[in-house]
C-alpha positions, 0 to 999 in steps of 0.5 A: 510445574512446566508447560508442556507443548507450544504456547503459540501454535498459530502458524504464519500461513493463517495470518498471511491472508489478513495482511495481503489486502493491506499490503495491496492497498498500500502498494496502490496508494504508493503507486498513485502517489509516485505517478502523481509526483513523477508527472510534476507540474505539467503545463495546462492543455489550454492556455489561459485566455488573454486580453 
């Protein structure tokens, strides 16, 4: 006996809303890390107190 019909009728459209927030969170984290790395070693605004 063979199966009639499609076993996986779950369209990708119904799965997309569950993945979009994950991609947004990952994109924000990558953006923050990228901007932080780009700034590099900025000198401090106030010079250290001298003797």
